[in-house]
Each structure stands twice: as structure tokens, then as C-alpha cells.
MARFI-194014 format. One record per residue (C-alpha): residue number from 1; residue in one letter; x, y, z. Coordinates in steps of 0.1 Angstrom, whole numbers, plus 5000, padded with zeros to 4 digits. Each point is the difference from the previous one (the first is absolute). Example, Ala and Ser with C-alpha at 12.3 -4.5 7.8 and 13.67 -1.06 7.14 Angstrom:
2
REC num residuo    x    y    z
REC   1       A 5123 4955 5078
REC   2       S 5014 5034 4993
This chain:
542
REC num residuo    x    y    z
REC   1       M 3036 2307 7708
REC   2       T 5035 4995 4986
REC   3       A 5000 4970 4977
REC   4       D 5025 4972 5005
REC   5       P 5024 5004 4970
REC   6       A 5001 4962 4997
REC   7       S 4962 4997 4997
REC   8       H 4977 5006 4971
REC   9       R 4984 5035 5002
REC  10       K 4963 4996 4993
REC  11       T 4986 5019 4971
REC  12       A 4967 5019 4997
REC  13       L 4981 5015 4971
REC  14       I 4975 5028 5007
REC  15       I 4974 5008 4973
REC  16       G 4993 5038 5001
REC  17       S 5018 5030 5015
REC  18       G 4971 5017 5019
REC  19       F 5004 5010 5036
REC  20       G 4992 4965 5011
REC  21       G 5025 4984 4977
REC  22       L 5028 5024 5007
REC  23       S 4995 4998 5038
REC  24       L 5001 4962 4999
REC  25       A 5030 5001 4977
REC  26       I 5019 5020 5025
REC  27       R 4990 4977 5028
REC  28       L 5009 4968 4981
REC  29       Q 5034 5014 4990
REC  30       S 5006 5008 5037
REC  31       L 4991 4964 5008
REC  32       G 5027 4987 4977
REC  33       F 4980 4992 4969
REC  34       D 5014 5010 4966
REC  35       T 4969 5019 4988
REC  36       T 4990 5011 4966
REC  37       V 4970 5023 4993
REC  38       L 4983 4996 4966
REC  39       E 4982 5031 4989
REC  40       R 4978 5000 4969
REC  41       L 5002 5038 4995
REC  42       D 5031 5021 4991
REC  43       A 5004 5014 5035
REC  44       P 4991 4990 5036
REC  45       G 4969 5006 5020
REC  46       G 4971 4981 4985
REC  47       R 4970 5020 5010
REC  48       A 5024 5025 5014
REC  49       Y 5016 5006 4966
REC  50       Q 5012 5036 4995
REC  51       K 4996 5017 4966
REC  52       R 5021 5029 4987
REC  53       T 4985 5018 4970
REC  54       P 5019 5018 4972
REC  55       D 4985 5033 5011
REC  56       G 5016 4998 5034
REC  57       Y 4973 4985 5023
REC  58       V 5006 4972 5025
REC  59       F 4969 4979 5009
REC  60       D 4997 4972 5025
REC  61       M 4977 4976 4983
REC  62       G 4987 4984 5031
REC  63       P 5005 5002 5038
REC  64       T 5005 5035 5015
REC  65       V 4991 4996 5037
REC  66       I 5029 4988 5021
REC  67       T 4995 4992 5037
REC  68       V 5018 4979 5027
REC  69       P 5035 5013 4991
REC  70       H 5013 4976 5026
REC  71       F 4994 4971 4975
REC  72       I 5021 5018 4974
REC  73       E 5028 5008 5025
REC  74       E 5001 4963 5010
REC  75       L 5006 4990 4964
REC  76       F 5028 5024 4994
REC  77       A 5016 4988 5033
REC  78       L 5002 4964 4989
REC  79       E 5034 4984 4995
REC  80       P 5012 4965 4994
REC  81       G 4993 4980 5031
REC  82       R 4975 5026 5014
REC  83       A 4966 4990 4986
REC  84       H 4978 5016 5026
REC  85       L 4972 4975 4996
REC  86       D 4984 5006 5034
REC  87       A 4971 5024 5004
REC  88       P 5013 5035 5008
REC  89       D 4998 5015 5035
REC  90       Y 4982 5034 4999
REC  91       P 5012 5026 5025
REC  92       A 4974 5018 5020
REC  93       E 5007 5033 4983
REC  94       V 4993 4984 4966
REC  95       L 4967 4985 5011
REC  96       S 4990 5034 5015
REC  97       G 5005 5017 4966
REC  98       E 5026 5023 5016
REC  99       R 5024 4997 4971
REC 100       V 4974 5010 4975
REC 101       R 4992 5032 5020
REC 102       E 5038 5007 5001
REC 103       G 5002 4996 4962
REC 104       V 5023 4969 5001
REC 105       S 5002 4982 4967
REC 106       G 5022 4971 4991
REC 107       G 5031 4989 5019
REC 108       P 5038 5001 4998
REC 109       R 5004 4971 4975
REC 110       T 4971 5011 4979
REC 111       S 5016 5034 4995
REC 112       E 5030 4984 4984
REC 113       Y 4977 4989 4971
REC 114       V 4970 5023 4998
REC 115       K 4987 5031 5017
REC 116       L 4966 4996 5017
REC 117       V 4980 5031 5011
REC 118       P 4968 5001 5020
REC 119       I 4968 5012 4984
REC 120       L 4974 5020 5019
REC 121       P 4972 4999 4999
REC 122       F 4999 4963 4990
REC 123       Y 4970 5007 4978
REC 124       R 4977 5028 4991
REC 125       I 4965 4984 4996
REC 126       V 4979 5023 4978
REC 127       F 4962 4994 5002
REC 128       H 4977 5007 4970
REC 129       D 4986 5031 5017
REC 130       G 5035 5016 5001
REC 131       S 5007 4995 5037
REC 132       Y 5030 4980 5009
REC 133       F 5017 4981 5029
REC 134       D 5038 5000 5004
REC 135       Y 5009 4968 5017
REC 136       D 5034 5002 5017
REC 137       G 4999 4974 5027
REC 138       D 4998 5026 5028
REC 139       P 4970 4992 5022
REC 140       D 4996 5036 5011
REC 141       S 5000 5012 4963
REC 142       T 4975 4972 4992
REC 143       R 4977 5010 5028
REC 144       R 5000 5037 4989
REC 145       Q 4991 4990 4965
REC 146       I 4973 4976 5011
REC 147       A 4986 5028 5022
REC 148       A 4998 5023 4969
REC 149       L 4986 4974 4976
REC 150       A 4980 4976 5021
REC 151       P 4999 5009 5037
REC 152       E 4975 4972 5007
REC 153       D 5029 4976 4993
REC 154       L 5025 5012 5026
REC 155       A 4990 4974 5026
REC 156       G 4999 4973 4973
REC 157       Y 5036 5009 4989
REC 158       E 5013 4994 5036
REC 159       R 4984 4965 5000
REC 160       F 5013 4993 4964
REC 161       H 5035 5011 5009
REC 162       A 5001 4976 5030
REC 163       D 4986 4971 4981
REC 164       A 5021 5005 4969
REC 165       E 5031 5002 5023
REC 166       A 4991 4966 5015
REC 167       I 4996 4985 4965
REC 168       F 5034 5015 4990
REC 169       R 5018 4986 5030
REC 170       R 4986 4965 4995
REC 171       G 4998 4999 4963
REC 172       F 5032 5018 4990
REC 173       I 5024 5001 5029
REC 174       E 4993 4964 5013
REC 175       L 4988 4981 4969
REC 176       G 5014 5020 4971
REC 177       Y 5027 4974 4992
REC 178       T 4978 4970 5005
REC 179       H 4998 4977 4969
REC 180       F 4967 4983 5001
REC 181       G 5011 4968 4983
REC 182       D 4976 4977 5018
REC 183       V 4966 5000 5016
REC 184       P 5011 4997 5036
REC 185       T 5021 5032 4997
REC 186       M 4970 5018 4988
REC 187       L 4976 4986 5026
REC 188       R 5023 5011 5028
REC 189       V 4994 5037 4991
REC 190       V 4963 4998 4992
REC 191       P 4988 5006 5036
REC 192       D 5020 5032 5003
REC 193       L 4988 5013 4966
REC 194       L 4964 4993 5011
REC 195       K 5005 5018 5033
REC 196       L 5015 5030 4982
REC 197       D 4970 5000 4975
REC 198       A 5027 4999 4973
REC 199       V 4981 4975 4976
REC 200       R 4970 5022 4992
REC 201       T 5005 5022 4969
REC 202       L 5021 5032 5005
REC 203       F 4972 5023 4989
REC 204       S 4976 4984 5024
REC 205       F 5026 5003 5027
REC 206       T 5006 5037 4994
REC 207       S 4962 5006 4998
REC 208       K 4997 4988 5037
REC 209       Y 5020 5031 5010
REC 210       F 4992 5027 4975
REC 211       Q 4966 5014 4990
REC 212       S 5011 5023 4971
REC 213       D 5007 4987 4966
REC 214       K 5032 5021 4998
REC 215       M 5016 4984 5031
REC 216       R 4990 4965 4989
REC 217       Q 5018 5007 4967
REC 218       V 5031 5016 5017
REC 219       F 5005 4970 5022
REC 220       S 4993 4973 4974
REC 221       F 5014 5011 4966
REC 222       E 5036 4990 5006
REC 223       T 4994 4963 4991
REC 224       L 4994 5012 4964
REC 225       L 5038 5008 4999
REC 226       V 5007 4962 5005
REC 227       G 4972 4987 4977
REC 228       G 4973 4995 5027
REC 229       N 4964 5009 4999
REC 230       P 4991 5017 5033
REC 231       L 4966 4983 4997
REC 232       S 5015 4966 5001
REC 233       V 5035 5000 5015
REC 234       P 5001 4988 5036
REC 235       A 5002 5026 5028
REC 236       I 5035 4989 5008
REC 237       Y 5010 5025 4973
REC 238       A 4991 5027 5025
REC 239       M 5035 4996 5011
REC 240       I 5012 5019 4969
REC 241       H 4989 5032 5019
REC 242       F 5024 4991 5028
REC 243       V 5028 4988 4977
REC 244       E 5000 5035 4984
REC 245       K 4995 5018 5033
REC 246       T 5029 4981 5015
REC 247       W 5026 5002 4972
REC 248       G 4987 5028 4978
REC 249       I 5000 5003 4963
REC 250       H 5033 5006 4982
REC 251       Y 5013 5008 4966
REC 252       A 5033 4990 4983
REC 253       M 5017 5029 4984
REC 254       G 5002 4992 4963
REC 255       G 4968 4981 5003
REC 256       T 4992 4964 5010
REC 257       G 5023 4990 4972
REC 258       A 5029 5013 5020
REC 259       L 4991 4976 5028
REC 260       V 4999 4972 4975
REC 261       R 5034 5009 4987
REC 262       G 5014 5001 5036
REC 263       L 4987 4965 5006
REC 264       V 5016 4988 4967
REC 265       Q 5033 5016 5011
REC 266       K 4998 4982 5034
REC 267       F 4993 4967 4983
REC 268       E 5028 5003 4976
REC 269       E 5024 5011 5027
REC 270       L 4992 4967 5018
REC 271       G 5009 4981 4968
REC 272       G 4966 4995 4984
REC 273       Q 4993 5003 4963
REC 274       I 4970 5014 4981
REC 275       R 4992 4992 4964
REC 276       Y 4977 5023 4981
REC 277       G 4980 4990 4969
REC 278       A 4998 4965 5016
REC 279       G 4964 4990 4999
REC 280       V 4992 4966 5014
REC 281       Q 4980 4977 4978
REC 282       E 4999 4969 5023
REC 283       I 5010 4988 5034
REC 284       L 5018 4967 4995
REC 285       V 4986 4973 5023
REC 286       D 5014 4965 5005
REC 287       G 4982 4970 5014
REC 288       R 4968 4981 4991
REC 289       L 4982 4993 5033
REC 290       P 4978 5027 5017
REC 291       G 5019 5015 5030
REC 292       R 5033 4988 4986
REC 293       R 5004 5026 4972
REC 294       T 5028 5024 5004
REC 295       A 5009 5033 4983
REC 296       R 5034 4997 4983
REC 297       G 5003 5033 4981
REC 298       V 4983 5019 4972
REC 299       R 4998 5003 4963
REC 300       L 5002 5036 4986
REC 301       E 4980 5013 4972
REC 302       T 5031 4998 4979
REC 303       G 5002 4962 5006
REC 304       E 5030 5002 5023
REC 305       E 4997 4977 5031
REC 306       L 5014 5010 5034
REC 307       R 5003 4975 5028
REC 308       A 4998 5008 5037
REC 309       D 4994 4985 5034
REC 310       L 4968 5021 5005
REC 311       V 4978 5023 4980
REC 312       V 4979 5029 5013
REC 313       S 4973 5018 4981
REC 314       N 4995 5037 5007
REC 315       G 4977 5001 4971
REC 316       D 4962 4999 4999
REC 317       W 4988 4970 5021
REC 318       A 4973 4989 4975
REC 319       N 5022 5002 4969
REC 320       T 5029 4983 5019
REC 321       Y 4980 4969 5003
REC 322       L 4978 5002 4969
REC 323       K 5028 5009 4975
REC 324       R 5033 4987 5016
REC 325       V 4993 4969 5021
REC 326       P 4990 4969 4980
REC 327       R 4963 4992 5006
REC 328       A 5009 4964 5010
REC 329       A 5022 5013 5028
REC 330       R 4971 5019 5016
REC 331       L 4974 4985 5023
REC 332       V 4993 5028 5025
REC 333       N 5006 5029 4976
REC 334       S 4980 4985 4972
REC 335       D 4986 5020 4971
REC 336       L 4966 4998 5016
REC 337       R 5012 5014 5034
REC 338       V 5021 5027 4985
REC 339       R 4974 5012 4975
REC 340       A 4973 5000 5027
REC 341       A 5020 5023 5023
REC 342       Q 4987 5036 5001
REC 343       Q 5026 5024 4986
REC 344       S 5005 5036 5012
REC 345       M 4988 5029 4980
REC 346       S 5022 5016 4973
REC 347       L 5010 5036 4993
REC 348       L 5000 5027 4974
REC 349       V 5030 5022 5007
REC 350       V 5006 5033 4982
REC 351       Y 5036 5013 5000
REC 352       F 5001 5037 4992
REC 353       G 5022 5031 5001
REC 354       F 4987 5035 5002
REC 355       R 5014 5035 5001
REC 356       D 5005 5016 5034
REC 357       D 4984 5034 4997
REC 358       G 5012 5012 5034
REC 359       E 4967 4998 5020
REC 360       A 4998 4978 5031
REC 361       L 4981 4968 4993
REC 362       P 4974 4989 5026
REC 363       L 5016 4965 4999
REC 364       K 5025 4980 5020
REC 365       H 5024 4973 4990
REC 366       H 4973 4973 5004
REC 367       N 4964 5008 4992
REC 368       I 4968 4979 5001
REC 369       L 4973 5015 4979
REC 370       L 4967 4984 5010
REC 371       G 4971 4999 4976
REC 372       P 4963 5006 5009
REC 373       R 4994 4963 5007
REC 374       Y 5020 4976 5021
REC 375       E 4983 4967 5007
REC 376       A 4981 4999 4967
REC 377       L 5033 5008 4981
REC 378       L 5019 4972 5018
REC 379       T 4972 4975 4992
REC 380       E 5003 5010 4963
REC 381       I 5038 4995 4999
REC 382       F 5003 4968 5021
REC 383       G 4966 4984 4995
REC 384       K 4982 5010 4968
REC 385       K 5033 5007 4983
REC 386       V 4987 5030 4980
REC 387       L 5012 5035 4995
REC 388       G 4978 5023 5020
REC 389       E 4987 5035 4993
REC 390       D 5026 5015 5023
REC 391       F 5033 4989 5016
REC 392       S 5025 5008 5028
REC 393       Q 5037 5006 4995
REC 394       Y 5033 4999 5018
REC 395       L 5020 5030 4988
REC 396       H 5038 4999 5006
REC 397       V 5020 5033 4995
REC 398       P 5036 4991 5010
REC 399       T 5015 5032 4986
REC 400       L 4985 5018 5029
REC 401       T 5027 4982 5020
REC 402       D 5026 4991 4972
REC 403       P 5001 5026 4972
REC 404       A 5028 4980 4982
REC 405       L 4974 4976 4986
REC 406       A 4988 5026 4974
REC 407       P 5017 5026 4978
REC 408       A 5005 5033 5016
REC 409       G 4967 5020 5004
REC 410       H 4979 4968 4997
REC 411       H 4983 4974 5022
REC 412       A 4999 4962 4995
REC 413       A 4969 4982 5013
REC 414       Y 4979 4969 4997
REC 415       T 4964 4993 5008
REC 416       L 4987 4965 5006
REC 417       V 4964 4989 4995
REC 418       P 4989 4967 5014
REC 419       V 4982 4980 4973
REC 420       P 4988 4964 4995
REC 421       H 5026 4974 4988
REC 422       N 4998 4985 4966
REC 423       G 4974 4974 5010
REC 424       S 4976 5029 4993
REC 425       G 5004 4998 4962
REC 426       I 5005 5038 4998
REC 427       D 5016 5011 4967
REC 428       W 5028 5021 5014
REC 429       A 5012 5010 4965
REC 430       T 4968 5020 4998
REC 431       E 4993 5009 5037
REC 432       G 5035 5007 5012
REC 433       Q 5004 5033 4982
REC 434       K 4966 5012 5010
REC 435       L 5005 4992 5037
REC 436       A 5035 5015 5001
REC 437       E 4986 5032 4985
REC 438       R 4971 5000 5025
REC 439       A 5025 4995 5029
REC 440       L 5020 5031 4990
REC 441       A 4968 5020 4994
REC 442       D 4988 4991 5035
REC 443       I 5032 5013 5016
REC 444       E 4997 5033 4981
REC 445       E 4963 5004 5007
REC 446       R 5005 4995 5037
REC 447       G 5024 5029 4999
REC 448       L 5029 4979 5011
REC 449       I 5022 5008 4970
REC 450       P 4985 5030 4983
REC 451       R 5001 4999 4962
REC 452       L 5017 4966 5001
REC 453       R 4992 4991 4964
REC 454       E 5013 5033 4987
REC 455       R 5032 4995 5020
REC 456       L 5005 4964 4991
REC 457       T 5034 4991 4986
REC 458       H 5001 4962 5003
REC 459       F 4972 4975 4999
REC 460       E 5000 4962 4999
REC 461       F 4981 4973 5018
REC 462       V 4998 4962 5007
REC 463       T 4969 4979 5004
REC 464       P 4994 4964 5013
REC 465       D 5014 4989 4966
REC 466       Y 5035 5012 5012
REC 467       F 4997 4979 5032
REC 468       E 4989 4969 4980
REC 469       G 5025 5004 4972
REC 470       T 5031 5018 5011
REC 471       L 4999 4989 5037
REC 472       D 4985 4965 4991
REC 473       S 4973 5003 5027
REC 474       Y 4970 4977 4997
REC 475       L 4969 5019 4987
REC 476       G 5021 5032 5004
REC 477       N 4996 5000 5038
REC 478       A 5021 5027 5017
REC 479       F 5006 4984 5034
REC 480       G 4996 4962 4999
REC 481       P 4972 4981 5016
REC 482       E 4974 5023 5015
REC 483       P 5005 5001 5038
REC 484       Q 4966 4986 5011
REC 485       L 4996 4981 5032
REC 486       V 4997 4967 4980
REC 487       Q 5033 5009 4983
REC 488       S 5020 5010 5031
REC 489       A 5024 4982 5023
REC 490       F 4999 4962 4992
REC 491       F 4977 5006 4971
REC 492       R 5024 5024 4983
REC 493       P 5026 4985 4977
REC 494       H 5028 4983 5020
REC 495       N 5036 5013 4998
REC 496       R 5012 4963 4998
REC 497       S 4983 4982 4971
REC 498       E 4977 4972 5011
REC 499       D 5005 4983 4967
REC 500       V 5037 5002 4991
REC 501       R 5030 4997 5024
REC 502       N 5026 5028 4999
REC 503       L 4975 5023 4984
REC 504       Y 4991 5031 5019
REC 505       L 4980 5032 4996
REC 506       V 5006 5035 5012
REC 507       G 4983 5034 4996
REC 508       A 4965 5014 4996
REC 509       G 4985 4966 4990
REC 510       A 5013 4982 5030
REC 511       Q 4996 5004 5037
REC 512       P 4995 5024 5017
REC 513       G 4988 5021 4969
REC 514       A 5005 5031 4979
REC 515       G 5016 5033 5010
REC 516       T 5037 5009 5003
REC 517       P 5004 4990 5037
REC 518       S 4980 4968 4995
REC 519       V 5021 4988 4971
REC 520       M 5032 5006 5021
REC 521       M 4984 4980 5028
REC 522       S 4992 4973 4974
REC 523       A 5037 4999 4991
REC 524       K 5010 4993 5036
REC 525       M 4972 4973 5003
REC 526       T 5013 4983 4968
REC 527       A 5036 5002 5011
REC 528       R 4991 4983 5033
REC 529       L 4983 4972 4981
REC 530       I 5030 4995 4977
REC 531       A 5024 5001 5030
REC 532       D 4979 4973 5017
REC 533       D 4997 4978 4969
REC 534       F 5037 5002 4992
REC 535       G 5011 4993 5036
REC 536       I 5017 5034 5006
REC 537       H 5008 5001 5037
REC 538       P 4976 5020 5021
REC 539       D 5029 5021 5014
REC 540       I 5000 5018 4966
REC 541       R 4969 5018 5014
REC 542       K 5017 5028 5018
């Protein structure tokens, strides 16, 4: 949209520069809003903050798994007057996974800002007995590995593959951009979800098809990467298998931080502004009557007040309302409702560097190290909220793909351990160091990085206290509200505030949920709502 020079250009403030905030900022700027992003930290990214250490290591602090590069290409292709608010059309060769097999990554506009490369296999899943499964999205490769590890599950895989594809096509392709802002919208899709058996829990769903514990774990663990407990997330999350199979897993050379910087560059080229060290203390609300209150701007922690026509929070949903919206302005998102919501688990993340001694490592770029227990461990993390006697890990070794992230002759890596959020009462000042050391010991003892502790050159870690303090996340949750059935669709926080006009949400805490592709979808959802609310003509959607 090209604004009429004689008219007042609307202004927008976005709190937070995570993937959701930056994606929405680009979209609003292309819609003709003068958009300012307010970032509390000293650099962009939020959870995707990138850290550079004095000893030459580069660590992505958060997300490392990039999929659906089409969403990224669409953002980089936006221009004033071309907002692309319709759901995308997916060519047949995309849905077939043909481009993944051909090694296609990114697109022509993306390549102007960042280099994406495909990662194969997507994950190496290492079981506690030392066996492993390399998931690469190729059905023939998957069948061969099932035949070797659990031949009794071959027929079950064929049924799972067909049913997961049906869920993917309905839940992602057809409904992915649906904002469930009212009950009728939700009720219209319930019959289809029941027919697809997509409302039972994911682990129960996978257990219909697979007899072996290993295959049940392989085809259910992925929800942990978006904060979901496989024992309680609805089976619609089986579509993650097909999202990855269809678009593959990708890596941004230079780390996820390079993608963040590319989005910032695009936003600034469109005329947007980012302010760092600009923590927001309060969202300013006018009006006295319920339903008539309107967001008018923000007050920064410095006391400075900024006025705007609309405000968007890319921050934590719970703390947005509990800390920044006056209690008197909230009826739907009351303290009681917000505090009662179940938050996702948190994480202990160890960032480490080690000497490359020349031997080949039995690792891939992305590695899932499963512990001896699965269901019981998940119950301890999400239900009992205690530290168990064992743990599982996600081990990321980006220097196998991108050696520039470490000094010459060294590797940079991080390992992530799912742990309870701070509602647990765990003293991380005591337990953090012990668990971080146990995580590295486990990697060494499995023979995955021989003599790791002897070769260690850099070691630091964050706990749920980092998420609660530095990232201002309620109870130190790592992914927003836990994606349970009763916290999905209409029951998940709405992207348009029910309490305050011209206040919106975007990102992991809003619809559709956490994960890099989901928060980019969230940005398009929220941009649509804003376009409707501000009377932007539908022909902008092209």
C-alpha cells in the first residue's frame, strides 16, 4: 500500500524483536504503518539472540531449527503496497517434498539477505542403548531404518504416514492461517478434527501405529522443540512430521542470528526503526468503560512515553498482561485466568566449545539424545515438575556445517535439556551447574564426543532463571503457554486483545503457537487483523 501523502500515516509500536515481532514489523511497514520495534536487550532476536564470546565462539542462544523457507522468502519479497496477506499457494512439487530431495533451500530474495543451506539428515535420534535413527524425510530411508530397528512397525508406519498427511493438509495447508477469535470459527473445524482423530494426545495417536518404544519416540518427540509434552499435546501436531518432510530442515550460514540480522535489514530498508535497550514498563490505555479501553502507546522503563495508533506485544503473553496492562483494563485476561494457564516447560542450555582432535564424530548437525525413560521423564518435567534421575538432550553442533562459528581447530555446540519451569521451586543457583556438568558427562560417556571434558575450551550455561529474568518470561517458561488441547485454537491467547482495542499479540504466546514457522504465521494472522481493524482495503492482499 502506498500511503496518500495528504493523509496521516498510522503508527505502530512492537514490543520485542523476536521472529514474530520482526516478521510483523516488516508486514506493517509494507502496509503503510510507521513502525518502531522496541527491544529490551542490546541486540535483536529475543529468544533468538546470538552471543559472540571474547574467545571467538558464536552461539545462537535459542532457535536453531529452520523449516518452511517459503515463509522467509515471502517476508524478504515484501515491498510497500505488496503485503501478501493471503494464504500462500503451494505448488505440487513443494507438497511432494521434491525440492527437499533436490537440496533446494531458500529463494532468490532470501539469498540477498542470508544464505540458507539444507541439513540432512534432519535429526540423528540416538537411543540410550547406542542405536540411532537418522530422520531425513525420505520415506524409503525411513522404511529401511524401521525394518532394521523395529520390523514389526513397517505396516504401522504406512498407516501413520497416510493419516499424518491428512492432518497436515487440513491442519496446516487449509487451516494454518485461521485465527480462532470466536467460538463459531472453532466449531466449524471440530468435526474434521474428530474425523482425523487429531484431538487425542499425540503419544496415544502414534501408539496406534507403532508397537516399539523407539518408533513411538521417533514420531512424537518433535513437539518438545516447541514446548509441547507428547503425552498431552493434541495429535494435530503429527503434522510436524509432514511439515519437515515437505520443506526440510535448513540452517542459516552464520547461525540463526544471521537470519535475524537479515530480517532487521529488510525492515530498516522499508523505513522501520528499532530501538535497543528500550524495555517497556507499561502499555498506556485510555478509556474507563470495559470494551472501550484503547491502547495509545507505551511507557519505557526510563520513563519516556511513546504514542502510537496501535501496540503489539511480541513479549511473553502472561507478563504482557500481568505486568504491562493495567489490571482495571483486563476482564478476559484477568490475573486469575493468566496465572491459571499452564506454561510450557523451561530449559537448561549449555553452550560449549571444544578442541577438534581430528577424529570423525558420530554426530550430525541436529542430534536428539534420548534417555532411558520417556513417558516417566515427561511426567516429571511437565506434571510433577521435579528433576529426574536421568534426562534427554538436544545436541546442536553447527560447526559441522559452519566452521566459522568457532576458532580454527575447534567446534562450537550447545546442548539443551528440558526441565520444569520455575513453578517447580528448583534452586537453579545450586542445581544448574550440576545438571550442566551431567549433560556434558552424558555426551562423553555415550562416546559421542570422546574426552569432551578434557578437550573443553568454553563452558557456560543458562537455566530457567535466564528465561524469567533476561527474557522476562513468566515462571521462566521457554515457549509460552503449553500447547495442550484446552489451550489450543480459540482457547489459546488471541492475537487481537479481547480487553483493549488496538492492542495485539504476535509470536509464540499467541495463535497458532511456538516454533519458527508458527510465529511467522502468527505475524501474518495479526497483520490481517490489523488491516481489517484499520480499514485497509482488501486489495492489499495480493
